C-alpha positions as CSV (number, residue, x, y, z in Angstrom):
1,M,0.0,0.0,0.0
2,K,1.3,3.5,-0.9
3,L,2.2,6.0,1.9
4,L,-0.6,8.4,0.8
5,D,-3.2,5.6,1.0
6,T,-2.0,4.9,4.5
7,L,-2.1,8.5,5.6
8,L,-5.6,9.0,4.2
9,G,-6.8,5.8,5.7
10,R,-7.6,4.2,2.3
11,T,-7.4,0.5,1.9
12,K,-7.3,-1.7,-1.1
13,P,-10.3,-4.0,-1.6
14,V,-9.8,-7.6,-0.5
15,Q,-9.4,-9.9,-3.5
16,A,-12.0,-12.6,-3.8
17,N,-10.6,-16.0,-2.8
18,L,-13.2,-18.4,-4.2
19,D,-11.3,-21.3,-3.0
20,S,-12.4,-20.3,0.5
21,L,-15.8,-21.7,-0.5
22,F,-14.3,-25.2,-0.2
23,S,-14.0,-24.5,3.6
24,L,-17.8,-24.7,3.9
25,P,-18.2,-28.5,4.1
26,S,-15.8,-28.8,7.0
27,A,-17.2,-25.7,8.7
28,V,-20.7,-27.1,8.5
29,I,-19.5,-30.4,10.1
30,T,-18.5,-28.2,13.1
31,L,-21.9,-26.5,13.0
32,E,-23.8,-29.8,12.8
33,S,-21.8,-31.4,15.6
34,S,-22.3,-28.4,17.9
35,A,-25.7,-27.2,16.9
36,G,-27.5,-29.8,14.8
37,I,-27.6,-27.5,11.8
38,R,-26.3,-28.4,8.3
39,L,-26.3,-27.1,4.7
40,S,-29.8,-27.6,3.2
41,G,-28.5,-28.4,-0.3
42,R,-29.8,-25.0,-1.7
43,A,-27.6,-22.2,-2.9
44,G,-27.5,-19.2,-5.1
45,V,-25.1,-16.8,-6.8
46,C,-26.2,-13.2,-7.1
47,F,-24.9,-10.7,-9.7
48,K,-25.7,-7.5,-11.5
49,P,-26.6,-8.3,-15.1
50,L,-25.2,-6.3,-18.0
51,A,-26.8,-5.7,-21.4
52,G,-25.2,-7.3,-24.4
53,E,-25.0,-10.6,-26.1
54,V,-21.5,-11.4,-24.7
55,F,-22.6,-11.1,-21.1
56,H,-25.6,-13.3,-21.7
57,E,-23.3,-15.9,-23.3
58,A,-21.1,-15.9,-20.2
59,E,-24.2,-16.2,-18.0
60,D,-25.4,-19.2,-20.1
61,E,-22.0,-20.8,-19.9
62,A,-21.9,-20.4,-16.1
63,T,-25.3,-22.0,-15.9
64,T,-24.4,-24.8,-18.2
65,L,-21.1,-25.7,-16.6
66,G,-22.4,-25.4,-13.1
67,G,-25.2,-27.8,-14.0
68,S,-23.2,-30.3,-15.9
69,P,-24.1,-33.7,-14.3
70,D,-21.5,-36.3,-13.3
71,P,-21.2,-38.6,-16.3
72,S,-21.0,-41.6,-13.9
73,A,-24.4,-40.8,-12.4
74,A,-27.3,-42.9,-13.3
75,P,-30.3,-41.3,-15.1
76,G,-32.9,-39.8,-12.7
77,G,-30.4,-39.6,-9.8
78,S,-31.4,-43.0,-8.5
79,T,-27.7,-44.0,-8.0
80,G,-24.4,-42.3,-8.1
81,A,-24.4,-38.5,-7.9
82,P,-27.7,-36.9,-7.0
83,A,-29.9,-35.1,-9.5
84,V,-29.3,-31.4,-9.9
85,S,-31.6,-28.5,-10.4
86,L,-30.0,-25.3,-11.7
87,H,-31.8,-22.3,-13.1
88,T,-31.5,-18.5,-13.4
89,V,-34.1,-16.1,-12.0
90,G,-34.4,-12.3,-11.8
91,D,-35.8,-10.1,-9.0
92,S,-37.7,-6.8,-8.9
93,Y,-34.5,-4.9,-8.1
94,G,-32.8,-6.0,-11.4
95,Y,-30.4,-8.6,-9.8
96,R,-30.0,-12.0,-11.3
97,W,-29.6,-15.3,-9.4
98,V,-28.2,-18.6,-10.5
99,V,-30.0,-21.0,-8.1
100,V,-28.5,-24.4,-7.5
101,N,-30.2,-27.3,-5.7
102,D,-28.0,-30.3,-5.0
103,A,-28.3,-32.7,-2.1
104,D,-24.6,-33.6,-2.2
105,I,-23.0,-30.8,-0.3
106,E,-19.5,-31.0,-1.8
107,D,-21.1,-31.0,-5.3
108,L,-23.2,-28.0,-4.4
109,V,-20.2,-26.0,-3.3
110,T,-18.2,-27.1,-6.4
111,R,-21.1,-25.9,-8.7
112,V,-21.4,-22.6,-6.9
113,H,-17.6,-22.1,-7.2
114,M,-17.8,-23.0,-10.9
115,V,-20.6,-20.4,-11.6
116,N,-18.5,-17.7,-9.9
117,T,-15.3,-18.7,-11.6
118,T,-16.9,-18.8,-15.1
119,L,-18.3,-15.3,-14.8
120,A,-15.1,-13.9,-13.2
121,E,-12.9,-15.4,-15.9
122,A,-15.1,-13.9,-18.6
123,G,-14.3,-10.5,-17.1
124,Y,-17.5,-10.0,-15.1
125,G,-16.1,-10.3,-11.6
126,P,-17.2,-6.8,-10.8
127,Q,-20.8,-7.9,-11.4
128,L,-20.6,-10.7,-8.8
129,L,-22.2,-9.7,-5.4
130,C,-22.5,-12.7,-3.2
131,S,-23.1,-16.4,-2.9
132,V,-25.7,-17.7,-0.5
133,F,-26.0,-21.2,1.1
134,G,-29.1,-22.4,2.9
135,L,-28.9,-23.9,6.4
136,T,-31.5,-26.3,7.9
137,D,-31.9,-28.5,11.0
138,A,-30.1,-31.8,10.7
139,P,-32.3,-34.9,10.6
140,A,-33.2,-36.4,13.9
141,G,-30.7,-39.0,15.0
142,S,-27.8,-37.4,13.1
143,S,-24.4,-37.7,14.7
144,G,-23.8,-34.7,17.0
145,A,-27.2,-33.2,16.5
146,H,-28.5,-31.3,19.6
147,G,-31.8,-30.1,18.4
148,G,-30.4,-26.8,17.0
149,A,-29.3,-25.5,20.5
150,L,-26.3,-23.2,20.1
151,G,-25.6,-22.6,23.7
152,P,-25.2,-19.2,25.4
153,P,-24.5,-16.2,23.1
154,A,-20.9,-15.5,22.4
155,V,-21.6,-11.8,22.7
156,R,-23.2,-10.7,26.0
157,D,-24.1,-7.2,25.0
158,D,-27.4,-6.5,23.1
159,P,-26.7,-7.2,19.5
160,P,-26.7,-4.1,17.2
161,A,-29.4,-3.6,14.6
162,L,-28.1,-5.3,11.5
163,L,-30.4,-3.5,9.1
164,G,-28.1,-2.0,6.5
165,G,-29.3,-1.2,3.0
166,G,-27.7,-4.1,1.2
167,I,-29.2,-6.3,-1.4
168,S,-32.9,-6.9,-1.1
169,A,-34.2,-9.5,-3.5
170,G,-37.8,-9.0,-4.6
171,P,-40.3,-11.6,-5.7
172,V,-38.7,-14.4,-7.7
173,E,-39.6,-17.7,-9.3
174,A,-40.1,-20.4,-6.7
175,P,-37.1,-22.7,-6.3
176,R,-37.4,-26.1,-8.0
177,D,-36.9,-29.3,-6.1
178,V,-34.2,-31.8,-6.8
179,G,-35.6,-34.9,-8.4
180,G,-34.8,-38.1,-6.6
181,D,-33.2,-36.5,-3.5
182,S,-34.7,-34.6,-0.6
183,V,-33.5,-31.0,-0.3
184,P,-35.1,-29.4,2.8
185,A,-36.2,-25.8,3.0
186,S,-33.6,-23.4,4.3
187,T,-34.2,-21.7,7.7
188,S,-31.1,-19.5,7.8
189,Y,-28.1,-18.8,5.5
190,I,-24.4,-18.4,5.1
191,V,-23.5,-15.5,2.8
192,Y,-20.2,-15.1,1.0
193,L,-19.4,-11.5,0.0
194,Y,-17.5,-11.8,-3.3
195,K,-15.8,-8.4,-3.1
196,R,-14.9,-8.8,0.6
197,G,-13.8,-12.4,0.6
198,T,-15.8,-12.9,3.9
199,F,-18.7,-14.8,5.2
200,Y,-21.6,-13.8,7.5
201,P,-24.8,-15.6,8.7
202,F,-28.3,-14.3,7.9
203,A,-31.3,-15.6,9.9
204,P,-34.6,-14.1,8.6
205,R,-37.6,-14.8,10.7
206,S,-40.3,-12.8,8.8
207,R,-40.5,-10.0,6.2
208,E,-37.7,-7.5,7.2
209,Q,-37.1,-9.1,10.6
210,R,-34.1,-11.2,11.5
211,D,-32.7,-13.1,14.5
212,N,-29.6,-11.1,15.4
213,E,-28.8,-13.2,18.4
214,L,-28.8,-16.4,16.3
215,E,-26.6,-14.7,13.7
216,L,-24.0,-13.9,16.3
217,R,-24.1,-17.4,17.7
218,L,-23.6,-18.9,14.2
219,K,-20.7,-16.5,13.7
220,A,-19.1,-17.8,17.0
221,V,-19.4,-21.4,15.8
222,L,-18.2,-20.8,12.2
223,Q,-15.4,-18.3,12.8
224,A,-12.8,-21.0,13.5
225,D,-13.3,-22.4,9.9
226,L,-14.4,-19.4,7.9
227,R,-13.2,-15.8,7.4
228,M,-16.1,-14.0,9.0
229,E,-17.0,-10.5,8.1
230,A,-15.9,-8.3,11.1
231,E,-18.0,-5.2,10.1
232,L,-21.5,-6.0,11.2
233,D,-23.0,-3.2,9.1
234,R,-21.9,-5.3,6.1
235,W,-24.2,-8.2,7.2
236,F,-26.7,-7.1,4.6
237,P,-30.2,-8.4,4.8
238,L,-31.3,-10.5,1.8
239,W,-35.1,-10.5,1.9
240,G,-37.1,-12.7,-0.4
241,L,-34.2,-15.0,-1.3
242,P,-34.8,-17.5,-4.1
243,V,-32.7,-19.9,-2.1
244,G,-35.8,-21.2,-0.3
C-alpha cells in the first residue's frame, strides 16, 4: 500500500478468494456437531446483469457448466451423484440469481464455485455480489445433533441492529426441487461476499425481521473455519431469497 493511502486511511479491496468456498463443508461439520444445523442443499449466486450478447453468453456458460451432471451418475439420480436443479431467475431490483439445488453438499459447493469462476474469468467479476448457502436442521438422530441449540450467546451485550441497506431480493420464481433426492427448505443462511472475501450468517424470521442473536451465535461457531465479516454493518439483509 502506498504511503498516501496509509495517511488517508484508504485500503485496497480484498481480492476474492473463491477457494475459501471449499472450507464450507468442514465448517458445517463443526456446525452440525455443535448445533445440529447443516447445509440444506440449496444455494444461489447473485450478480448484477449487463446488457449485451457477450454477457448473456457468459451467463449461459456459467449455468451450463455449473449444472453439468456427473457422467458416472445414473439417469434420474437414483444411484451415483444426486440429480441437480439449476436455473437463473431475476428479481424486482434488477439482480440475477443462479440458483442451485444439490443434495450432495460437496457437489453443491463445487457448482457454486464454478458459476462464480466462469463469470469472473469472462471479465464479469465486478458484477458478482454474493453467494448464499441455505442452512437447515439436521435430521433427527444425526451424529452430533443437539436439536439446534447453540448454547449461550458468544456476545453478552445486546446485538446491534443489522439493518443496513444491502441487497434486497424481490419476488422471484419459486425454487425447483431436486428430483430423486430430498432438499429441505432453508431456515437460515451463510452468505459469502465476493468483493470482501468474507462470510456472514443471515437468519430471517419474517419479512424484514431477523434473528440477530442467532446470527451472532452462528458466527461464533463458524469463525474457526471461515473468514467471517468483522464489520456488522456489512451483514446485509437479503429479503425474499430465491434460495428457499
